[in-house]
N, C-alpha and C positions, 0 to 999 in steps of 0.2 A: 714507731708509727708507720703505718702502711701508706705508700704513695702509689698513685696510679697516674697514667698519662693517656689522653684520648684525643680523638678528632671529632669535631662536630661539623659534619658535611651539610652544606646548604645549596639550594638551587632556587631558581625562579620558575614558578608554575606557568603554564601557557598564558594565563590571565595576568601574569606579572607578580602574583603573590609570592612572598618568601616562604619557603618550606624547609624543614629541618629533618634530617635522617636520624631516627632513634632506633635503638635495639631493645628487644624484650629478652631478658635473661632466660636461659633454658633451665630445665631441672624441675623436680617436683615442688620445691618451695615456691617457685614463681608461677606455676602452672595456672592457677586461678586468680592471679593478681593482674590488674591492668592499670588503672589510674594510679599514678605515683610510683610505678614500678619500672618504667622504661628508663633507658640510660643512653648516653653517648657511648659508642664503642670505645672501650678503654681496657687497660690492664695494668697490673702491678709491675714495677721496675725497681731495681736496686742500683745504687751508685756502684760503679762509675758509668753505668749505661746512660746515654743521652736520652732525656725524657721525650724529645720529639721523635727520635728513632724508635723508642718503645711504643709511642702512640701509633706510628705508622705500622709497625709490626703487629700490634694488637688489632688494629683496624683490619688488616689483611687476614689475620688468623680468625677473628671473630665473625666476619661477614663475607670474606672471600673476594674482596675488591681491593685494588691498589689505589690509594689516594695520590694524586699528583700535585706538586707544588704549584703555586705558593701556599704557604701556611701562615696564618696570622695568629699571633698569641692572644688568647682570651683570658689569661691569668689562671687563678686557682679558685676552686670551690672546696669547701670543707664539709663533709657529711657528718651526720649526728654521731657516727661511730668514731669520728676523728680522722678518718681516711681523707687524705689530701689528693685532689685531682687537678693536675695541670692539663689545660686544654688548648687546642689550636683549632681555628676555623679553616675550612677548606671548601672551595667551590667544587661541585662535581655532580654526578648523576649516577645512579645505579638502579637496577631493576630488583625490587624486593623479592620477586619470584626466583631470582638466581642466587639467593642466599646460600653460602657454603660456610658452615661454621665448624671449627674444631670441636672436639668433645672432651668431656671430663668424666671420671668414674667416681662413684660414691656407693656406699652401702645403702641399698634401698630394697624393700622397706627397712626402716631403722631396726637394728638388732636382729636382722634376718640372716646375717652372714653372707648375703648375696650382693655382689658388685654389679651395678648397672651403669651403662654409658648414657650420657645425656649431652645434647649440643650446648655449648656455652651460650649461644644465642638461638632462640627458636623461631624468631621472626624479626623483620625490620620493616619500617614504614616511614613514609613521608608525611609530615604533619605541618599545618599552618601554626603560627605562633601561639594562638590561644589554645589549640588542641595540644600542642607540644608542652605547654606549661602545665596542663592538666595531667598529661601522661608521664612526664619525667619525674624522677626521684626529686622531691622538693628542693633539696640542697643544691641540685644541679641547675635549677631554673635560672640562676644568675648568669650562667653561661649563655643561655638563649637570649637573655636581655642584652648582654654585652655584644653578642654577635649581631642582633637586630639593630642596636645603636650604631655599630661600626658600619653596617650596610647603609643605614640612613645617612651617616656622615660621609659616606663614600671612601672610607679608609680600608675597606675590604673589597 
């Protein structure tokens, strides 16, 4: 079973509204997908790697920003594929125009024999709770709700 770890960054907008940083996956499969396609920056890890260390590494690799402690655990979300995602909340800010993502290669177009390079993340954005719930992969929406509740309770 695949396991991923990720960070869900949040901030307060100038008007005080809570916003969440989401990433849009790169590559041809995701190119024309929007609602239900965004994700928290995350990546796979294998034991014995520490999941929080993996989440921090993946955040930096996928969007080009270093997240700073403290990190608050948000628990786990399980996607339809069975992939398990461990997540942590982190307060912070970053400019989506300064996105720097690592790349992956794949054969494209299929059966062409040509390898092409694509960014792991092609864009990031800040979204309010309602918009983030619409944009995020449905199984990950529970992480938004947990973070929102923690902020409301003053535990984050």
